[in-house]
Z-matrix of the N, CA and C atoms (Angstrom, degrees):
N
C 1 1.463
C 2 1.524 1 110.98
N 3 1.353 2 116.55 1 -45.84
C 4 1.467 3 119.87 2 -177.60
C 5 1.521 4 111.00 3 -58.48
N 6 1.353 5 117.59 4 -43.59
C 7 1.455 6 120.59 5 -179.17
C 8 1.523 7 111.11 6 -64.31
N 9 1.336 8 116.81 7 -36.59
C 10 1.458 9 120.17 8 178.31
C 11 1.525 10 111.11 9 -64.10
N 12 1.334 11 116.32 10 -43.73
C 13 1.460 12 120.35 11 179.14
C 14 1.523 13 110.17 12 -63.42
N 15 1.332 14 116.60 13 -46.08
C 16 1.468 15 120.47 14 179.41
C 17 1.520 16 110.68 15 -58.35
N 18 1.332 17 117.30 16 -44.45
C 19 1.454 18 120.72 17 -179.35
C 20 1.533 19 111.28 18 -61.53
N 21 1.331 20 115.81 19 -42.47
C 22 1.465 21 119.80 20 -179.36
C 23 1.523 22 110.77 21 -61.91
N 24 1.333 23 117.08 22 -42.19
C 25 1.462 24 119.28 23 -176.71
C 26 1.526 25 112.10 24 -79.66
N 27 1.324 26 117.88 25 -29.62
C 28 1.463 27 119.23 26 171.30
C 29 1.524 28 109.98 27 -59.81
N 30 1.328 29 116.22 28 -43.20
C 31 1.461 30 120.77 29 -179.34
C 32 1.531 31 111.52 30 -67.05
N 33 1.335 32 116.20 31 -34.36
C 34 1.463 33 120.18 32 -176.82
C 35 1.524 34 113.09 33 -80.62
N 36 1.326 35 117.50 34 -16.97
C 37 1.471 36 121.58 35 -170.57
C 38 1.526 37 114.82 36 -53.41
N 39 1.356 38 119.52 37 -45.33
C 40 1.477 39 118.50 38 -173.87
C 41 1.527 40 114.62 39 -56.70
N 42 1.333 41 117.97 40 -36.03
C 43 1.474 42 119.61 41 -176.80
C 44 1.527 43 112.15 42 -119.28
N 45 1.328 44 116.62 43 15.50
C 46 1.460 45 120.38 44 -172.66
C 47 1.520 46 112.56 45 -60.05
N 48 1.316 47 116.88 46 -46.33
C 49 1.465 48 120.39 47 -176.74
C 50 1.523 49 112.29 48 -64.00
N 51 1.322 50 116.59 49 -32.43
C 52 1.460 51 119.84 50 -177.66
C 53 1.525 52 112.55 51 -67.07
N 54 1.324 53 116.62 52 -26.41
C 55 1.461 54 120.60 53 -171.68
C 56 1.521 55 114.04 54 -114.65
N 57 1.324 56 115.98 55 -15.96
C 58 1.461 57 120.61 56 -171.03
C 59 1.524 58 112.15 57 -56.55
N 60 1.329 59 117.18 58 -48.43
C 61 1.461 60 120.60 59 -177.22
C 62 1.511 61 112.91 60 -60.89
N 63 1.331 62 116.89 61 -36.59
C 64 1.460 63 120.27 62 -178.62
C 65 1.526 64 112.33 63 -73.10
N 66 1.328 65 116.64 64 -20.86
C 67 1.460 66 120.86 65 179.57
C 68 1.525 67 112.32 66 -84.02
N 69 1.335 68 116.22 67 -5.99
C 70 1.469 69 121.33 68 177.07
C 71 1.528 70 106.95 69 -121.12
N 72 1.324 71 117.96 70 98.62
C 73 1.471 72 120.32 71 -173.81
C 74 1.523 73 114.28 72 -55.97
N 75 1.323 74 117.32 73 -28.73
C 76 1.470 75 121.33 74 -177.99
C 77 1.526 76 111.03 75 -106.94
N 78 1.326 77 117.09 76 31.49
C 79 1.465 78 122.67 77 -169.21
C 80 1.535 79 113.56 78 -48.48
N 81 1.326 80 117.74 79 -53.31
C 82 1.461 81 120.71 80 -173.83
C 83 1.527 82 111.76 81 -62.84
N 84 1.319 83 117.50 82 -45.75
C 85 1.462 84 120.66 83 -179.62
C 86 1.528 85 111.39 84 -68.23
N 87 1.303 86 115.37 85 -39.76
C 88 1.474 87 122.27 86 -177.96
C 89 1.523 88 110.88 87 -61.78
N 90 1.330 89 116.36 88 -56.26
C 91 1.465 90 119.61 89 179.15
C 92 1.530 91 110.91 90 -70.42
N 93 1.303 92 116.50 91 -34.26
C 94 1.458 93 119.56 92 178.95
C 95 1.512 94 112.33 93 -60.74
N 96 1.334 95 116.56 94 -39.88
C 97 1.465 96 119.88 95 178.20
C 98 1.517 97 110.84 96 -64.56
N 99 1.334 98 116.91 97 -39.43
C 100 1.462 99 119.85 98 179.42
C 101 1.524 100 111.03 99 -61.72
N 102 1.318 101 116.47 100 -41.61
C 103 1.464 102 120.23 101 179.86
C 104 1.530 103 110.49 102 -69.57
N 105 1.324 104 116.79 103 -44.97
C 106 1.469 105 121.06 104 -179.02
C 107 1.523 106 111.49 105 -56.97
N 108 1.333 107 116.19 106 -41.76
C 109 1.459 108 120.73 107 -174.21
C 110 1.520 109 113.83 108 -86.09
N 111 1.324 110 117.25 109 -0.71
C 112 1.465 111 119.76 110 172.00
C 113 1.524 112 106.73 111 -88.15
N 114 1.317 113 115.34 112 77.43
C 115 1.462 114 122.43 113 -175.84
C 116 1.523 115 109.24 114 -97.32
N 117 1.333 116 116.01 115 117.20
C 118 1.454 117 121.90 116 -175.81
C 119 1.522 118 109.93 117 -131.03
N 120 1.328 119 116.77 118 140.03
C 121 1.461 120 121.55 119 -178.72
C 122 1.524 121 111.76 120 -77.49
N 123 1.316 122 116.75 121 -23.81
C 124 1.459 123 122.76 122 -175.72
C 125 1.530 124 110.17 123 -84.58
N 126 1.329 125 117.79 124 131.93
C 127 1.463 126 121.42 125 178.15
C 128 1.524 127 112.67 126 -77.12
N 129 1.330 128 116.62 127 -16.08
C 130 1.464 129 121.22 128 178.97
C 131 1.536 130 108.95 129 -128.22
N 132 1.320 131 116.79 130 61.25
C 133 1.466 132 119.78 131 -174.13
C 134 1.527 133 112.31 132 -74.05
N 135 1.321 134 114.30 133 156.82
C 136 1.459 135 121.12 134 170.51
C 137 1.524 136 107.46 135 -94.52
N 138 1.344 137 115.63 136 120.97
C 139 1.456 138 122.21 137 -174.86
C 140 1.529 139 108.90 138 -123.05
N 141 1.313 140 115.88 139 134.59
C 142 1.456 141 122.56 140 176.34
C 143 1.518 142 108.57 141 -109.29
N 144 1.342 143 116.90 142 123.19
C 145 1.468 144 122.79 143 -179.37
C 146 1.527 145 108.07 144 -107.89
N 147 1.330 146 116.37 145 108.68
C 148 1.461 147 122.34 146 -177.18
C 149 1.525 148 110.62 147 -89.42
N 150 1.329 149 116.16 148 128.04
C 151 1.456 150 119.56 149 -175.16
C 152 1.504 151 110.63 150 67.28
N 153 1.325 152 115.92 151 46.11
C 154 1.475 153 122.25 152 -168.73
C 155 1.519 154 113.32 153 -67.59
N 156 1.321 155 118.05 154 -21.56
C 157 1.462 156 120.39 155 178.23
C 158 1.512 157 112.07 156 58.00
N 159 1.312 158 116.51 157 -129.23
C 160 1.467 159 121.78 158 -177.76
C 161 1.528 160 112.86 159 -85.76
N 162 1.322 161 117.23 160 4.52
C 163 1.461 162 120.21 161 173.57
C 164 1.509 163 115.97 162 90.83
N 165 1.325 164 118.19 163 17.24
C 166 1.473 165 119.72 164 -178.64
C 167 1.531 166 111.65 165 -60.48
N 168 1.320 167 117.01 166 -50.90
C 169 1.466 168 119.37 167 -177.74
C 170 1.524 169 110.69 168 -67.81
N 171 1.319 170 117.76 169 -39.44
C 172 1.470 171 120.56 170 176.89
C 173 1.514 172 111.36 171 -59.42
N 174 1.334 173 117.19 172 -38.86
C 175 1.470 174 120.26 173 178.76
C 176 1.518 175 110.63 174 -62.71
N 177 1.326 176 116.87 175 -39.60
C 178 1.463 177 120.49 176 178.59
C 179 1.526 178 110.76 177 -67.51
N 180 1.324 179 116.76 178 -36.82
C 181 1.461 180 120.02 179 177.10
C 182 1.527 181 110.64 180 -66.02
N 183 1.321 182 117.04 181 -38.25
C 184 1.468 183 120.09 182 177.41
C 185 1.521 184 111.80 183 -66.49
N 186 1.321 185 116.73 184 -34.08
C 187 1.462 186 119.52 185 176.18
C 188 1.528 187 110.35 186 -63.05
N 189 1.324 188 116.65 187 -38.03
C 190 1.463 189 121.01 188 -179.12
C 191 1.525 190 111.55 189 -79.08
N 192 1.323 191 115.94 190 -38.77
C 193 1.470 192 121.69 191 -178.45
C 194 1.537 193 108.71 192 -126.56
N 195 1.327 194 118.01 193 82.02
C 196 1.475 195 120.43 194 -176.58
C 197 1.526 196 113.63 195 -58.27
N 198 1.324 197 116.73 196 -23.91
C 199 1.461 198 119.07 197 -179.70
C 200 1.515 199 113.79 198 -92.38
N 201 1.322 200 117.31 199 7.85
C 202 1.466 201 120.99 200 -175.25
C 203 1.525 202 112.10 201 -66.84
N 204 1.322 203 114.70 202 149.32
C 205 1.457 204 123.14 203 169.97
C 206 1.530 205 105.82 204 -105.85
N 207 1.323 206 116.65 205 117.60
C 208 1.457 207 119.71 206 -172.72
C 209 1.527 208 110.52 207 -120.90
N 210 1.322 209 114.54 208 131.97
C 211 1.461 210 121.89 209 173.97
C 212 1.521 211 108.03 210 -105.06
N 213 1.319 212 116.84 211 118.85
C 214 1.457 213 122.64 212 179.86
C 215 1.529 214 108.90 213 -101.14
N 216 1.315 215 116.33 214 122.83
C 217 1.460 216 121.36 215 -178.76
C 218 1.523 217 109.33 216 -120.46
N 219 1.320 218 115.98 217 132.38
C 220 1.460 219 120.41 218 175.34
C 221 1.521 220 108.13 219 -158.23
N 222 1.328 221 117.27 220 145.05
C 223 1.464 222 117.54 221 178.64
C 224 1.525 223 112.91 222 -84.93
N 225 1.334 224 117.79 223 -3.07
C 226 1.460 225 121.36 224 174.24
C 227 1.526 226 109.38 225 -97.83
N 228 1.320 227 115.89 226 106.95
C 229 1.463 228 119.38 227 178.19
C 230 1.532 229 110.77 228 -63.84
N 231 1.331 230 116.39 229 -31.15
C 232 1.467 231 119.29 230 178.73
C 233 1.521 232 110.95 231 -63.70
N 234 1.329 233 117.02 232 -40.63
C 235 1.461 234 120.81 233 176.72
C 236 1.526 235 110.60 234 -63.70
N 237 1.329 236 116.96 235 -44.43
C 238 1.466 237 120.03 236 -179.09
C 239 1.524 238 111.66 237 -65.47
N 240 1.317 239 117.53 238 -31.11
C 241 1.468 240 119.56 239 175.77
C 242 1.527 241 110.56 240 -62.96
N 243 1.336 242 116.44 241 -37.01
C 244 1.468 243 120.06 242 175.94
C 245 1.531 244 110.31 243 -66.14
N 246 1.342 245 116.22 244 -37.60
C 247 1.465 246 119.52 245 177.46
C 248 1.525 247 110.71 246 -64.34
N 249 1.313 248 116.73 247 -43.13
C 250 1.460 249 120.34 248 179.37
C 251 1.530 250 110.93 249 -61.54
N 252 1.332 251 116.52 250 -38.04
C 253 1.464 252 120.06 251 177.43
C 254 1.527 253 110.73 252 -66.99
N 255 1.324 254 116.67 253 -34.08
C 256 1.466 255 121.07 254 178.72
C 257 1.530 256 110.97 255 -64.64
N 258 1.330 257 116.60 256 -44.17
C 259 1.466 258 120.80 257 -171.08
C 260 1.524 259 114.06 258 -97.36
N 261 1.321 260 117.96 259 -11.48
C 262 1.452 261 119.58 260 -179.24
C 263 1.524 262 111.29 261 62.54
N 264 1.330 263 115.83 262 -134.98
C 265 1.468 264 119.81 263 -176.04
C 266 1.531 265 111.85 264 -100.48
N 267 1.318 266 116.52 265 37.00
C 268 1.473 267 120.10 266 179.36
C 269 1.533 268 109.24 267 -54.67
N 270 1.334 269 117.59 268 126.82
C 271 1.473 270 119.96 269 -171.79
C 272 1.529 271 114.70 270 -74.27
N 273 1.320 272 118.24 271 -17.07
C 274 1.461 273 120.09 272 -173.33
C 275 1.527 274 113.66 273 -100.93
N 276 1.324 275 116.73 274 14.11
C 277 1.452 276 119.93 275 -178.20
C 278 1.524 277 111.05 276 -113.15
N 279 1.327 278 113.99 277 139.43
C 280 1.467 279 121.40 278 177.26
C 281 1.522 280 107.81 279 -125.37
N 282 1.327 281 116.36 280 140.58
C 283 1.461 282 121.22 281 -177.80
C 284 1.527 283 109.45 282 -119.36
N 285 1.326 284 115.90 283 131.96
C 286 1.461 285 121.04 284 178.59
C 287 1.525 286 108.54 285 -128.96
N 288 1.328 287 116.39 286 117.62
C 289 1.463 288 121.22 287 175.03
C 290 1.522 289 107.79 288 -91.39
N 291 1.330 290 116.19 289 100.68
C 292 1.459 291 120.32 290 -173.75
C 293 1.521 292 109.90 291 -165.83
N 294 1.307 293 115.22 292 167.25
C 295 1.462 294 122.77 293 171.17
C 296 1.523 295 106.97 294 -82.68
N 297 1.320 296 117.11 295 111.83
C 298 1.469 297 119.04 296 -174.75
C 299 1.525 298 113.13 297 -66.78
N 300 1.324 299 117.38 298 -17.02
C 301 1.463 300 119.58 299 178.67
C 302 1.526 301 111.11 300 -69.53
N 303 1.328 302 117.23 301 -34.12
C 304 1.465 303 120.52 302 -175.47
C 305 1.529 304 113.33 303 -110.07
N 306 1.330 305 118.30 304 -13.94
C 307 1.465 306 120.56 305 -177.98
C 308 1.530 307 110.72 306 -65.21
N 309 1.325 308 115.52 307 139.69
C 310 1.467 309 120.91 308 178.17
C 311 1.532 310 109.22 309 -93.44
N 312 1.317 311 116.19 310 107.94
C 313 1.458 312 120.59 311 179.44
C 314 1.519 313 110.01 312 -81.62
N 315 1.323 314 115.79 313 148.57
C 316 1.465 315 120.78 314 -170.52
C 317 1.520 316 113.79 315 -103.60
N 318 1.324 317 118.16 316 4.45
C 319 1.451 318 119.71 317 -179.48
C 320 1.517 319 109.35 318 -149.01
N 321 1.329 320 115.37 319 175.24
C 322 1.467 321 121.26 320 173.43
C 323 1.528 322 109.04 321 -106.19
N 324 1.325 323 115.22 322 161.86
C 325 1.460 324 121.07 323 -171.19
C 326 1.524 325 112.11 324 -128.79
N 327 1.329 326 115.02 325 151.29
C 328 1.461 327 120.87 326 174.00
C 329 1.526 328 110.58 327 -73.00
N 330 1.338 329 115.51 328 -33.36
C 331 1.460 330 120.94 329 179.96
C 332 1.513 331 109.64 330 -146.54
N 333 1.315 332 115.10 331 142.83
C 334 1.466 333 122.01 332 167.94
C 335 1.524 334 105.82 333 -116.11
N 336 1.328 335 116.54 334 126.64
C 337 1.459 336 120.99 335 -179.01
C 338 1.522 337 109.02 336 -125.30
N 339 1.309 338 115.62 337 158.81
C 340 1.455 339 120.36 338 177.90
C 341 1.522 340 108.80 339 -159.35
N 342 1.328 341 115.91 340 151.47
C 343 1.469 342 119.44 341 176.90
C 344 1.528 343 109.56 342 -141.81
N 345 1.309 344 114.75 343 123.78
C 346 1.465 345 123.49 344 173.16
C 347 1.526 346 112.47 345 49.81
N 348 1.313 347 115.46 346 49.43
C 349 1.466 348 120.18 347 -179.46
C 350 1.524 349 112.34 348 -133.35
N 351 1.322 350 116.68 349 -48.38
C 352 1.467 351 120.55 350 -170.11
C 353 1.525 352 112.12 351 -64.74
N 354 1.332 353 117.62 352 -23.70
C 355 1.463 354 119.29 353 179.77
C 356 1.529 355 112.77 354 -66.94
N 357 1.335 356 117.89 355 -8.66
C 358 1.462 357 119.99 356 175.69
C 359 1.527 358 112.25 357 -79.74
N 360 1.323 359 117.59 358 -14.27
C 361 1.463 360 121.03 359 -179.23
C 362 1.528 361 111.07 360 -81.38
N 363 1.325 362 115.85 361 154.38
C 364 1.462 363 119.29 362 171.05
C 365 1.526 364 108.79 363 -63.79
N 366 1.294 365 117.04 364 161.36
C 367 1.466 366 119.82 365 -179.79
C 368 1.534 367 110.96 366 -61.70
N 369 1.316 368 116.98 367 -37.51
C 370 1.469 369 120.03 368 177.94
C 371 1.525 370 110.59 369 -63.37
N 372 1.326 371 116.55 370 -43.25
C 373 1.468 372 119.71 371 -179.77
C 374 1.530 373 111.89 372 -70.13
N 375 1.320 374 117.79 373 -31.27
C 376 1.470 375 119.44 374 173.66
C 377 1.523 376 109.89 375 -57.26
N 378 1.323 377 116.04 376 -44.81
C 379 1.465 378 119.88 377 -178.17
C 380 1.524 379 111.41 378 -66.82
N 381 1.333 380 116.33 379 -39.06
C 382 1.467 381 120.13 380 175.19
C 383 1.526 382 109.81 381 -60.96
N 384 1.330 383 116.55 382 -44.53
C 385 1.463 384 120.51 383 -178.74
C 386 1.519 385 111.72 384 -64.45
N 387 1.311 386 118.31 385 -41.82
C 388 1.464 387 120.00 386 179.81
C 389 1.528 388 110.84 387 -60.11
N 390 1.319 389 116.81 388 -39.04
C 391 1.476 390 119.40 389 177.18
C 392 1.531 391 110.43 390 -66.47
N 393 1.323 392 115.87 391 -39.32
C 394 1.466 393 119.68 392 178.95
C 395 1.526 394 110.39 393 -64.44
N 396 1.334 395 117.02 394 -44.48
C 397 1.464 396 120.63 395 179.42
C 398 1.525 397 110.69 396 -59.67
N 399 1.321 398 115.88 397 -43.22
C 400 1.477 399 119.68 398 178.45
C 401 1.522 400 110.51 399 -57.68
N 402 1.322 401 117.52 400 -40.21
C 403 1.466 402 121.00 401 -178.52
C 404 1.528 403 112.14 402 -71.86
N 405 1.334 404 117.37 403 -22.45
C 406 1.463 405 121.18 404 -178.29
C 407 1.522 406 113.40 405 -85.73
N 408 1.332 407 116.98 406 -15.12
C 409 1.461 408 120.07 407 -175.61
C 410 1.519 409 112.07 408 -83.48
N 411 1.313 410 115.23 409 140.18
C 412 1.451 411 120.66 410 171.61
C 413 1.527 412 109.28 411 -70.35
N 414 1.332 413 118.50 412 160.18
C 415 1.474 414 119.93 413 175.39
C 416 1.527 415 110.81 414 -53.46
N 417 1.321 416 116.39 415 130.81
C 418 1.452 417 120.97 416 -177.49
C 419 1.511 418 114.20 417 82.97
N 420 1.328 419 117.43 418 2.79
C 421 1.454 420 121.18 419 -178.55
C 422 1.520 421 112.24 420 -73.52
N 423 1.337 422 115.38 421 168.95
C 424 1.457 423 120.29 422 -175.18
C 425 1.531 424 110.55 423 -134.81
N 426 1.315 425 115.27 424 142.93
C 427 1.462 426 123.42 425 173.47
C 428 1.517 427 107.72 426 -111.29
N 429 1.331 428 116.95 427 121.93
C 430 1.462 429 122.33 428 179.29
C 431 1.524 430 108.40 429 -121.23
N 432 1.313 431 116.19 430 120.21
C 433 1.457 432 121.73 431 -175.34
C 434 1.527 433 110.26 432 -123.44
N 435 1.328 434 116.23 433 108.94
C 436 1.466 435 121.99 434 173.90
C 437 1.522 436 107.14 435 -93.91
N 438 1.311 437 116.50 436 105.39
C 439 1.455 438 119.17 437 -168.00
C 440 1.524 439 110.28 438 -147.86
N 441 1.304 440 116.08 439 -164.94
C 442 1.447 441 122.04 440 178.37
C 443 1.525 442 109.94 441 -107.05
N 444 1.322 443 115.66 442 145.31
C 445 1.457 444 121.96 443 173.43
C 446 1.524 445 107.64 444 -129.95
N 447 1.299 446 115.63 445 135.01
C 448 1.463 447 120.50 446 -179.24
C 449 1.522 448 110.36 447 -69.40
N 450 1.308 449 115.10 448 153.93
C 451 1.454 450 119.21 449 171.14
C 452 1.516 451 110.27 450 -63.15
N 453 1.328 452 116.72 451 158.13
C 454 1.467 453 121.00 452 -175.70
C 455 1.522 454 113.01 453 -74.03
N 456 1.321 455 117.29 454 -7.11
C 457 1.459 456 122.27 455 176.36
C 458 1.525 457 107.87 456 -148.46
N 459 1.333 458 118.19 457 161.01
C 460 1.472 459 119.58 458 176.94
C 461 1.524 460 112.74 459 -56.50
N 462 1.323 461 117.09 460 -33.87
C 463 1.466 462 119.95 461 -179.97
C 464 1.523 463 111.27 462 -65.98
N 465 1.347 464 116.63 463 -43.85
C 466 1.462 465 119.33 464 177.42
C 467 1.526 466 110.50 465 -65.31
N 468 1.324 467 117.15 466 -42.63
C 469 1.463 468 120.52 467 -179.86
C 470 1.525 469 110.85 468 -59.33
N 471 1.317 470 116.78 469 -43.48
C 472 1.462 471 120.98 470 179.65
C 473 1.530 472 111.28 471 -65.10
N 474 1.334 473 116.44 472 -39.45
C 475 1.460 474 119.88 473 179.74
C 476 1.527 475 110.92 474 -67.78
N 477 1.339 476 117.00 475 -38.96
C 478 1.464 477 120.18 476 175.59
C 479 1.524 478 110.48 477 -56.09
N 480 1.330 479 116.52 478 -47.40
C 481 1.463 480 120.69 479 -178.08
C 482 1.524 481 111.37 480 -66.71
N 483 1.327 482 116.98 481 -37.97
C 484 1.457 483 120.05 482 179.06
C 485 1.528 484 110.51 483 -63.55
N 486 1.330 485 117.01 484 -44.44
C 487 1.456 486 121.15 485 -179.61
C 488 1.529 487 111.60 486 -67.34
N 489 1.339 488 116.13 487 -36.25
C 490 1.466 489 119.74 488 175.87
C 491 1.526 490 110.07 489 -61.90
N 492 1.329 491 117.38 490 -47.67
C 493 1.456 492 120.85 491 -178.88
C 494 1.527 493 111.05 492 -63.21
N 495 1.304 494 116.56 493 -38.41
C 496 1.466 495 120.70 494 177.51
C 497 1.526 496 110.27 495 -61.71
N 498 1.324 497 116.80 496 -42.83
C 499 1.466 498 121.30 497 -177.97
C 500 1.525 499 111.62 498 -67.76
N 501 1.329 500 118.27 499 -46.12
C 502 1.462 501 119.45 500 -176.40
C 503 1.528 502 111.17 501 -72.94
N 504 1.312 503 117.27 502 -27.94
C 505 1.458 504 120.40 503 177.08
C 506 1.527 505 110.89 504 -67.27
N 507 1.324 506 116.56 505 -26.51
C 508 1.471 507 121.20 506 179.91
C 509 1.530 508 112.74 507 -79.81
N 510 1.338 509 118.01 508 -6.41
C 511 1.466 510 121.25 509 177.22
C 512 1.527 511 109.49 510 -84.78
N 513 1.343 512 115.62 511 -176.29
C 514 1.462 513 119.64 512 177.38
C 515 1.527 514 112.65 513 -93.60
N 516 1.336 515 116.65 514 17.25
C 517 1.456 516 119.74 515 175.35
C 518 1.522 517 110.16 516 -63.18
N 519 1.321 518 115.07 517 144.61
C 520 1.459 519 119.90 518 176.02
C 521 1.526 520 109.77 519 -72.19
N 522 1.335 521 117.78 520 148.32
C 523 1.478 522 120.15 521 179.89
C 524 1.520 523 113.08 522 -54.44
N 525 1.333 524 117.30 523 -35.99
C 526 1.460 525 118.78 524 -179.57
C 527 1.527 526 112.09 525 -68.40
N 528 1.341 527 116.90 526 -29.78
C 529 1.461 528 120.09 527 176.25
C 530 1.528 529 110.86 528 -68.68
N 531 1.306 530 116.35 529 -40.11
C 532 1.463 531 120.57 530 177.99
C 533 1.526 532 110.16 531 -66.43
N 534 1.322 533 116.87 532 -40.68
C 535 1.467 534 120.31 533 178.70
C 536 1.529 535 110.79 534 -64.61
N 537 1.322 536 117.09 535 -38.34
C 538 1.467 537 120.33 536 177.96
C 539 1.521 538 110.67 537 -64.59
N 540 1.326 539 116.90 538 -39.60
C 541 1.461 540 120.17 539 178.03
C 542 1.531 541 110.63 540 -66.76
N 543 1.328 542 116.74 541 -41.83
C 544 1.468 543 120.42 542 177.31
C 545 1.528 544 110.26 543 -59.71
N 546 1.321 545 116.37 544 -38.58
C 547 1.461 546 120.41 545 179.05
C 548 1.526 547 110.89 546 -66.20
N 549 1.338 548 116.71 547 -41.81
C 550 1.466 549 119.52 548 177.37
C 551 1.521 550 110.60 549 -63.31
N 552 1.326 551 116.72 550 -37.99
C 553 1.468 552 120.39 551 -176.53
C 554 1.527 553 112.67 552 -69.23
N 555 1.333 554 117.18 553 -18.14
C 556 1.468 555 119.56 554 175.34
C 557 1.527 556 111.45 555 -64.50
N 558 1.336 557 116.37 556 -19.85
C 559 1.463 558 120.92 557 179.69
C 560 1.529 559 112.30 558 -90.88
N 561 1.322 560 117.43 559 -2.19
C 562 1.466 561 120.66 560 -179.32
C 563 1.524 562 110.64 561 -68.03
N 564 1.342 563 114.89 562 144.81
C 565 1.466 564 121.33 563 176.23
C 566 1.531 565 106.83 564 -127.49
N 567 1.307 566 116.18 565 69.83
C 568 1.461 567 120.59 566 -174.65
C 569 1.534 568 110.84 567 -71.09
N 570 1.320 569 114.80 568 137.77
C 571 1.464 570 121.56 569 172.90
C 572 1.525 571 108.39 570 -107.26
N 573 1.314 572 116.77 571 157.28
C 574 1.467 573 119.64 572 -178.35
C 575 1.520 574 110.61 573 -70.62
N 576 1.304 575 114.87 574 159.34
C 577 1.460 576 121.83 575 175.70
C 578 1.522 577 110.71 576 -57.10
N 579 1.320 578 116.77 577 -47.56
C 580 1.466 579 121.41 578 -177.27
C 581 1.522 580 111.31 579 -60.37
N 582 1.332 581 116.59 580 -45.17
C 583 1.467 582 119.72 581 -178.93
C 584 1.518 583 111.18 582 -63.86
N 585 1.335 584 117.66 583 -43.19
C 586 1.461 585 119.47 584 -176.99
C 587 1.524 586 111.85 585 -66.29
N 588 1.321 587 117.03 586 -39.12
C 589 1.467 588 119.28 587 176.75
C 590 1.524 589 110.45 588 -61.86
N 591 1.330 590 116.56 589 -41.67
C 592 1.464 591 119.75 590 -179.58
C 593 1.525 592 111.01 591 -67.01
N 594 1.316 593 116.93 592 -40.30
C 595 1.465 594 119.12 593 179.61
C 596 1.522 595 111.45 594 -63.42
N 597 1.321 596 117.31 595 -34.70
C 598 1.467 597 119.65 596 177.37
C 599 1.527 598 110.42 597 -68.63
N 600 1.323 599 116.46 598 -39.43
C 601 1.469 600 118.85 599 175.64
C 602 1.526 601 110.37 600 -62.72
N 603 1.311 602 115.55 601 -43.26
C 604 1.463 603 119.90 602 179.80
C 605 1.524 604 111.72 603 -63.11
N 606 1.336 605 116.75 604 -27.79
C 607 1.464 606 121.39 605 -179.75
C 608 1.524 607 112.35 606 -75.79
N 609 1.345 608 116.97 607 -9.73
C 610 1.455 609 120.40 608 175.43
C 611 1.510 610 115.60 609 106.27
N 612 1.328 611 117.65 610 8.91
C 613 1.465 612 119.10 611 176.03
C 614 1.521 613 109.64 612 -71.80
N 615 1.334 614 115.81 613 142.22
C 616 1.465 615 119.84 614 -174.94
C 617 1.525 616 112.42 615 -83.14
N 618 1.335 617 116.81 616 -31.79
C 619 1.467 618 121.73 617 179.91
C 620 1.521 619 108.56 618 -135.44
N 621 1.307 620 116.52 619 131.71
C 622 1.464 621 121.63 620 -176.53
C 623 1.522 622 108.68 621 -140.76
N 624 1.351 623 116.60 622 137.46
C 625 1.467 624 118.21 623 175.61
C 626 1.523 625 109.51 624 -160.26
N 627 1.317 626 114.40 625 164.96
C 628 1.463 627 122.82 626 169.11
C 629 1.520 628 106.42 627 -99.46
N 630 1.327 629 117.22 628 119.76
C 631 1.466 630 120.57 629 -175.01
C 632 1.523 631 113.03 630 -104.08
N 633 1.334 632 116.19 631 -8.81
C 634 1.469 633 120.52 632 178.34
C 635 1.517 634 108.39 633 -158.11
N 636 1.343 635 115.50 634 139.29
C 637 1.461 636 119.01 635 172.23
C 638 1.521 637 110.37 636 -152.88
N 639 1.324 638 114.46 637 132.05
C 640 1.457 639 122.14 638 171.49
C 641 1.530 640 105.63 639 -133.17
N 642 1.326 641 114.52 640 95.15
C 643 1.458 642 121.60 641 -171.76
C 644 1.536 643 109.32 642 55.02
N 645 1.339 644 119.28 643 -121.96
C 646 1.466 645 117.89 644 -176.31
C 647 1.524 646 113.33 645 -78.21
N 648 1.310 647 118.34 646 -17.02
C 649 1.471 648 120.78 647 -177.24
C 650 1.526 649 109.70 648 -79.64
N 651 1.318 650 115.60 649 114.19
C 652 1.459 651 122.62 650 -165.82
C 653 1.523 652 110.49 651 -134.75
N 654 1.322 653 117.40 652 139.63
C 655 1.456 654 121.63 653 175.12
C 656 1.529 655 108.79 654 -115.84
N 657 1.337 656 114.26 655 119.53
C 658 1.460 657 122.48 656 178.18
C 659 1.521 658 109.45 657 -102.40
N 660 1.314 659 116.56 658 143.90
C 661 1.460 660 121.69 659 173.59
C 662 1.528 661 107.75 660 -128.17
N 663 1.329 662 115.67 661 130.99
C 664 1.465 663 121.26 662 178.81
C 665 1.526 664 108.34 663 -134.51
N 666 1.328 665 115.36 664 125.29
C 667 1.463 666 119.97 665 -177.45
C 668 1.516 667 110.59 666 -105.56
N 669 1.340 668 114.14 667 138.78
C 670 1.463 669 120.40 668 -178.81
C 671 1.525 670 110.59 669 -72.56
């Protein structure tokens, strides 16, 4: 499964940024909530971006915290190359091409953030990752995950997907771009909102909540 996901995103990397926003009908609110809820007392925080892709979320974090030190991790080197082109020679950015589930990180972070990545993991690996994230956070740190959550029943899940397809079809995306996205989404392993909140509690986070949801697009916040 992991190799299939990597291959899909390697292939999508060249034009990913051009189409990404149109494939998320609630893009501005969705990412905006993730940035808003990454509340840190430090003006130069250390932030870890899991599944950073082309660096969209990291760029938003830098806008909020210009002095931030950000580590971008993704198993698609092609995606990270796009991120490097976005940021140039910014001195406070580090890039790691690796599987963040198994990579051994060498420091702790004020915040761990992620967007549209963790839903590719099996449910068991999601739980392993949540425990790992908890161990990587400094006291008072925060985990913010802008991701997908399955509907609470097959009927809701199907309706979410139908409404998503209706919305993206109404954009100016080419049919082949929509078909490519549909193909990538076949690899999704969405977990329900309720299950993910419980897994974060089980991982040892002291406060956990869903702060934004538009059908499957969901922003979770978990505080250490």
